[in-house]
N, C-alpha and C positions, 0 to 999 in steps of 0.2 A: 671300633672296627666294625659291628655289627651294622651301626648307623650307615658308615660308609657301605657297607654292603648293600643297604636300602637303596640309597641313591641311584647306583647305576642300574638298578633293577627296573625302572621303569620302562617299558618297550616301547608304548607309543601313547599319546595323548588324544582323544576326541573331544573336541570344544563343542561339538552338536550344536552346531551353527544354526541348520533349519528349525530344528525343536526349541533351541532358546529364541533364537530370533522370532519365531512365530509366536512364542509366548510374551515377549517383549515389545510387541507391535513394531517390528524393525525389518520385517523379511522384504518386505517392498524393497529396502535399502540394497540388501545383497544376501546371498545364503553361502557366501564363500568367506565370511569372517564374522566375527563374535561381536555383537552391537546390542547392548542391554541397557536397561533403565535404571536408575538408581531406586534403592529401597525396595527392591523386587529378586528374589533368588533365581540364580541360575546354576544348570547343572554340568558336569562334565566329567568325563570318564577316563580314568588312568588305568591302562592296560599293563600288568605286571608280567615279569618273565615267570613261566611256570616255576613253583615252589617258592616263590617269594610271599613273605607275608607283610602286610601292612600294619604296623603296631599302632594301635587307636590308643598313643599315649599322649602325654604333655610334650613330648619332644618334636611333635609335628606343628611347626609353625608355618603362617603363611604371612606374606607383605604383599600390598597391593599398592603401586603408586603411580604417580603422575607428573609430568612436568620436567623440566632440567635438572632441577635441585630439589627433589623429593624432601619432606620433612614432616616428622610426625607433628611438631607443633602447627604446622602450616595447613595440616590436615588434607597433604598431598601424599601423604604416605600414611597406611594404615598396617598395624601388626596385629596378627590375631591367630588364634589355635583353635582345633576343633572343639566344636562344644556339644551339647545334646540336642539344643534347640537353635532355631536360627531366630536372630535377634531381630527387632524390627528399629532398633534405634543405635546401632553401630554395626561395623563390619563384623561378619560372623560366619564360620562353615561348618557344616556336618557331613560325617561321611557313612556311606554304607559299603560293608565290603562283601564281596563273594568270591568264589576260588582264586580267579587270577585278575579281578578287576575291582578298582575303588569308584563309587558312585560319590563324587563330592561336590555337595550344593555349597554355594558362595553368595551372600547377599551383601550388598554395600549398604553403607549409611545413606539414609535419605536425602542429606545434605552434603554429601560428597561433592568435591568439585568434579564439572564435567571435563569430559576429554580422554585421551587416549592412554589406557593403564597396561602395564606390567602384571601379571600375576605370578608370584615366586613361591616355591615351596622350600622353607628355609630350615636346615636341619645342621647348622653349623658351616654347612656348604649350601650355597644357593642353586636351585635348578629352576631354570624360566619353564612356568607350564603353559604360558601362552600370552598373547595380546587380547585386549577386548576394549570397546569404545564405550565409554558410560555416557548416557544423556540424561537429560531432566524428565521426569516421569509424571504427566498429569493423570495416570490412572493409581497412583501410589499417594493415600491419604495424607502421609507424613510429608510429602514433597511440596514445598510452596506453591508450586504451578498445578496441584491437584484440582482437577475438573470433575465435577460430579457427573454429569451427564454424557451417556455414551454417545447419542447423537452429537452433541458437542465436540466431543473429542474427535470423533469420524470430520466433522467439518473444519476444525480450526487446528488440527495437528496432523491428520492422516490425508486429507483432501488434496490432491497434487493440482488441481484446477480451480479456477474461481470466476468469479465478475467483478469488474472495478467499474465505479460510476462514474461518469464525467458529464460535460454539458450544463445545463441551467436548469434550475428548478421546474421550469413550465415544460422543460423538454429534457428529462434526464438519458443520458445515452449508456449503452453500456458495452464495456470492452471485457470480451473475454481473456481470461490469462493462465498460461501453464506455469504453475509455481514450480512443479518437478523436483521438490525437495528429497525425493527417493531415486533419483535418476543416478546412474553410474558416475561416481567420482564427486559428487556434490557435496556429500557430507565433511570430506576430505577437505574441501573449497572452503565450507562454513569453518572447519576448524583453522585452517590456514590464516581466515579473516582475525580470527581471535589472535592467532599468533604473530600477525603485521602488525598490530595496533601498539601505540607509543607505549601503553601502561606496560606492555609484556617486553619492548624493548627495553624500557627503562629499569624495570624489577620485574623479571621474570617469576621468581619464588612467588612473590605478592599477587602478582597478576593471577597466576594459576591457582592459588587458594581462594582468591576473589570469585573464581569461576563457579563455587558453590551457590553463588546469589544470584538469581534471576534478574534482579534489579541490577547488579552490575553488569551482567551479561547484556541486558537488552541497551544499557547506557552506553556501552562499548559499541554495540551495532549501529546505534544511531548515529556515532559520530564516523564510524567506518565504513558505512554504506557510502558516502558520500565523501569524495577526494580534497574536501579544503582541509590543511593543517596535518594531514597524515596519507598513508598508502593505501587509501580507500580505495573504494570498487568504481564509483561512478563521478564523471564530470558532469556539473549542471550547465544547462546553456539554453537561454530564453530569447537568444538574439535572432532566430529565424535563419542563422547562416552556420550550417552546419558541414560545411565542405570536408573540413579534414575528420570526419567521424561518422557516425550513424544518425540520422533524425530519431528524436526521442520516439515519435509516433511509429517509427517501424518495429521496435520491439515489441514482441507478444508473449515471450517467456523469459524466466529467470536465468535459465541455465547457460543460454549462448552468452550471456553479460558475465556471469561467474567464471565459465571457462575461459573466456576470452581474458579476463584479469588474472586469472592462475597461469593461464598458458604464456601469457606476455610479462612474466617476472612481476605480476603486482604492480603495471601500470594502469593507473586508471582508464576507464572505459570510455569513450567518448560517444553519445552524450544521454542524459537522463533531466527528465523532467519530474514533478512531483509524483506522478503514479507509478513512474519507473522505479525511483527511489523506495515508495511503500512497497511495491510489488517484491523486489529484490529482498528487503528486510523482512518480508511475511515468509519467504522462501527458506531464508536463513533461519529464522526463530523457529519454524515449524521442524526444519531438520534438526535441531538441536535438541527439540522437544519442549518449548514454549510455546502454549497454545496463541494463536495470532490471528487476527483479522484487518481486512484493510478496509479503511474508513474514508468516506469523502463528505467536506464540509463546502456547502455553496455558500457564496458571498463569503470570502474567508479574510479577514481584515489582518493585515500588517500592521501592528501599530508601533512606530518608529522610536517615540520618546517614552513610552510605558506610561502614559497617563490615561490610558485607556478611552480618549476622545480623540476622533480622527478628524482635524479640522483640514478639509480640503479645498484647496483653491484651484479655481479653474478659471482660463481667459476665454474669450469669446467663442473659443472655438473648441471649447471642452477638454481641453488639453489641462491634465492635472498637473499643477506647478508646485504641490506639496511633495513630501517624502513618503507620507502614508499611501501604501496601496491596498487596493480591495481587488483579490482574484475572484474571476467568476466562479473557479472553484478551486479547492486544493486538496490533498490526498493524503493521510498519515497511516499509521497502524495502532492498534490496541493489543498488549499482550496481558495475557492473565495470570495474575500472581497474587500472593500474600505481601503488605508492607509491614513486617514486624519492626522496622526503622520508623513508622507512623502510629498515630492511636487507632485503635481498632474501629473497623467501619469504613477504611479506605483500601481494603483489599479488591480484588477482582481486577476489571480493566483499566489498564494504564495505558495512556496515550503518549505515543513517541514518533517524533517526527523526524526522519532521517534527510529530509531536503533541507541543504544548507542555507538558512536565513536567520541564524539566531546561535550568538555565543553564548555559552553555558560554561560557566567556571573555564573561561577561555578557551573552551573546545566548542566546534561547531557541531552542536548537538542538541536535542531537545526532548525531555523525557527522561523516565517514565513519569507521568503525570497522573495521579489518580483521577478518573473521569469525575467520581464522587467530591473530588477536592475544588474540580472546576466548576460543578453544579451549585456547590455550597460557598463558593467565592472564597476559600481558603487560600490566599495567594501566599502564604509563607510555607505550605507544604512543598516537600521536595518531590520532582524536580519541573523547574519551569511552569508552573502553573499559572503563573501571571501573564507569560507568553498566549499559552493555549488559550486563556480564558480570554484575551481581547481577540484571538481569531473568531471565536465563536460569541462573543459579547459588545464588541466595542461600539460606543456610540458615534455617529457620523453627522457631523455638521459640515454644509457644504455652502461656500461662498463663491461670488463670481469678481474677477478684477478685470476692470475695463482698462483699455489702453491708457486712459489718463490717469489711472492710479487708485479710481475710486473703487472701494469693495462693498457690494450687496449680499445679504444673505439670501440664498435661494427659499424660494416658496416651491410649493407644492411636493416632490417625491424626496423622501428620505431614504437613503441606501440601507437596504435590508442585510443584517450581518448573520451570519450563522442559522442558516436555513435548510431543512431536508437532510439534516446529517445522515448519512446512508450506510449500509454494508451489506453483503450479501447475506440471506435468510439461511439457517441452519437446514441443509439438506434438501433446499427447494433453489430452484432458480429464479429467486424473486427478491426484491429489494426489500430490505427490512430498514423501516425509519427508526433510529435511535436518538432523535434530537432532545428526547426527554431525559436521557442520559446527562447531557451535559448542559440544561437549563430548564428551570421550572416553565409553566405555561406562560406566555406573554401577558403580562398587567396582573398576574395573580400575587396574591400577598406575599408568598415564598419569593418571588423573581424580586419585589421590592426590597423585602429583608436582604436577599443576596447582595443587591447592587449596593445597599446601605454599607454591609459588611465589607465589599471590595472599595468602599470609599469612593463610590460612584456617583457624582451628580449628574444626572441627566439633564445635559444643557441644552437639550431639544425642546423641553416644555414649548410648545409653540403659544406666544403670547398672542393674546387678543382671539378673534373669531376668525371664521374661515373665510380666505381670500375670494374676492368675488371673480376672478379669472382662472378657469379651469384649463388645462391641455393633455389629452392622452394621445399615446400611440395604438392604432388598432392594425393588425395584421391578418392575412388569410390563413389557412391552415398549409395551403401547397406551395411550399417555396422550396422548391426541387434544384439542387446545384445543375446549371446549364440552361435553367430558364429564366426569361424575364417576367418579373413580377412587380405590382403597385404593394406600397405601403401607406398607411393615410395618419394623418394628425388630426384628431378632432378638439376643436375648440369650443368651448362655452363661456358665456358672459352672464354670470347669475347676479347681476349688477342691474339697477333700474335705466342705466344710462345706455347709449351707445357708447361704446370704447374705441380712441382710436389705438391701435396696436401696430407693433413690427412681429413678425413670424420668420423663423429660419427653421427649416427642416433638412436634415443629411443623413449620410449613411456613411460609416466609417468602418474600417476592418478592424477587428479586436482578436487578441490571443486569450486564452483562458486565464493566464495571470493578470488581465487587465489591461495589458500594455496596447496601446492604440497603434495601428497602422494607418495605411494611405486613405483618403475620403474616396468613397467610391460610390456616391450620388449626392449631388448637392442641388438644394432649392434655394434659390436666391434669398436674400433678405425682401419679405415684400412687406409692404405698407397697406392694410387695411382698415375699414372701418367695421367693427364688430357689434352687430344689434344685439339688444339684451334678447337672451335666448330662455329665460325662466324655466327650466324644466322640458323644453324643445331639445330635441335631437341638435347639436350643434354644427357646425359646417366643416366639411372636410377640404384638408389639402392633401394632394397626393404626391408621392415620390416615387418616381420610376426606378426599379434596382435592373440594369442591364447587364446581362452576362458579360458581354464584351469590355466594361468596365469593371465589374467586381471582382471578375477571374484575375486581374493582374495584381488585386490589393489582397485579397484575402490569405489566410496563413492555413496551415494544415488543420487548424481546428474546425474551418468552415464557420465561423462567427462573424456575425456584422452587427455593430451597435448602432441603433437609431437613435436621432438625437433631435428634440423640437423644442425651441426656446421661444416663449410668447414675451414679449416686453410691453408694456403698459407705457403708452408715449407719455402719458400726461404725469404719472406718480413715478414713473421708472422703476416698477416694480418686475423682478424678473420672476417666469414660472417656468418650470422645465420637466419635459417627460424624457424618458429613456429608457429602451428596449433593446435587452440582446436577443438577435435572433440565430438561430442555427439552420443552416442549408441541408435539407434531406439528401444523402448519397443514396445512391441506388442499392438496388437489394441483390444479394447472391442467392441463386437459387439451389438447393444443394438435395441430391438423392445420393442413399448409401446403398450400392448394390452389393449383393454377395451374401453368404452365410456368416455371421457375427460370432466365430469362434477363435480361439488362439491359434495362432499359425496358418490361419487361412486368408487368403488374400481378397480386401475388399476394394472396392472402386467407390470413391467420391465423385459423383457427376456432376459437375459445378456449371452455371450459366449467369450470366449478368448482361444486362443493356445498358450499352455506352449513353448515358442522359446528356451529353455535351454536343453542340453543334459542331464540334470538330474532331477529328480523331484521336484517339488514345494510342500514344507510343509504348512500346516496352512492356506490355501488360503482362502480370504476373500473379498467378494463384500460388498460393502459399497454405500448406495445412501441418498441423501439428497436434499432438496430444500426447500427455504422458501413457508410457506404455501401449502407444499405437503407433507412433513415427519413428521408433528406435531413438529416443532420446534427442533427436535434431529435428528442425522443420524440413520437410520436404517441398522443393519449388518446381513450379511448372510454367515455363513461359511459353506465352501464347500470342507475342507480336505485336501488331496493329489491327485495331479494330474502328471501323469508321463510325460516321457520326449515327446515332440511335440505332445501330447494328448490335447484335447479339454476339456476346464472346463463349464460348463454350469449352471445357477441358474435362478428362478424365483422369484422375490422380490415384495410384495405387498404394494402398499401404496395407502392413501385416501386424494384427495385434499380437502382443507377446504376454499378457496377464489376462486372467478373467476378472470381471467386475464391470462397476458402472463407470464409464470413461465420457470425456467431451473431446469431441475432435473440433478443433479451431480452425476457421477457414479465412483467409485473409486475400483481398484483390490489391494492387497496387500498379500504377503505370506514371506516365511522366505528368500528367495533370489533376490524376485523380488518386488518390490513396484513402489510408485509415478506411476502407471499407470491409467491415468484418462482421463476422456471424459465427454461430456454432451448433452442432447437433448433439445430442446425448444418445449413447450407446450403450447398451448391456451386452459385455464380450462373455460368451459361455468357453466353459474348458474345451 
């Protein structure tokens, strides 16, 4: 009966959201619920009715449980009593009494499944003490996602914005992105993604138990960020027809996508391309507490038959008629964790790719693949190492197939795969080149050793000496969208005799995944005699690219592929040069006016010059930033702007939290979009 008496005497419970969430680095999430990380203590206060005493005896037991079918065997339910010390290797609790309050400290197992928990006081009858969310803990040495450097935790777990790299290695472009993992409601949507996965639907008890393992959670996310085969978040579309959805290049933040998915009954959001899939995966990983970064690979090979050699057949108009494709760039994510399922040495960054291009164990997902296993050519290590290895290492052999069916091997350029692998540097707005994590220096002994290990014979060893004819494409630095400009093909004849040649030089629109569009500049097949140039400058052929032509052909990526073909009329040898160029967009000029303090209005004063020889209609500036624009983009319509004219706007926003912030600014119109920039701000209390 005394026990019964004790139970009803708790007057109220204080879960101390603010203190605990600050301690657990989750205060940015919310101050009105308890969000804690595993393996780290949190303290709540029980206020008792006056005159009641809390017996610090064995009969006080606690239960922490998660998921629909909690069980001790599955580790989704833990039973523990009060002890003298907090344990770092199991669930535990300690208590300190004063007159009418009990200060109760609880610590979870550092390997407990993540998710929403109920905490129960059990004395024959159960009393709910409250709910809390348990996340992975990069601050806890016993947690597999432990990251030792505070600066890296700031960047890869806590930073709500970042930079995503696109373009081509010679001209890498920067897309600022708001991850927004702590914005209101986002954590619940991230947990909802786990609950919508086929694994949970087929066996919820097992799925919730597996959520203790970051390898498992990362793999589920890699499948659930794309919509193929499940109720995933985003539909991929590379067709250039986005009528029934949002163009992939329009997105600038993850929260709009996640909220739309959740509010629309988990219907997949249309549309994403690789960097959008990766950015959303990064948001969800960081929200759940798994350190994550977005990574770009330039010249990303998609090896369709898995032999690590990509044979590409072209017709005379350079259309690839094989199955293998090479993307100008491809974006995936890396997550940080140990790999107890593999041998030692493969912990650390794990690549996983949420863009749906590859079925793994029957599901459209890819990873986590230890980056070190990719570098070492360990193709048997889980998960999907061969696929990522090919993306950064495949050998490319190129052939041309003539209309009469004859096939010639291409001379000249070999396509370079896996270049300038890039991610945002820690704590700085700079690009960090991480190619060395994925591959040894080209031509080094280690690289050859890895090739052998990956059973990879370089079929490209060019037999014989340097061919006598050379062709190279040259461009000038100023290639602004809206202008007309020239590009050049330089021809050299390094033989002793005059050569009779045919030359073809043309331009074709291309998108970032290597898909070719319309021709937008064509030099005819010209017959010419090429005198011996022996070390002299070669002769130049000029191709004029005119806005009136290329504007009809280029995609939102503003990329044009130049191709020059030189054929030795006598020997029928083919030489080819190609170059992808990116047209420069206009620059947004930004001034931030006002005092950068919490709750004070600031104004973004924006200006941009229309570079086109025609008006821009439906011009819109959009600004957004975590803790700056109230969790959603602010748009400002500015109507029509004439050729070469300036468009200006003043957009107001109000910071709601102090700290280092990024404000992202985007300009869009009917003929010109994807113009973006950002400003760093320090907001004071």
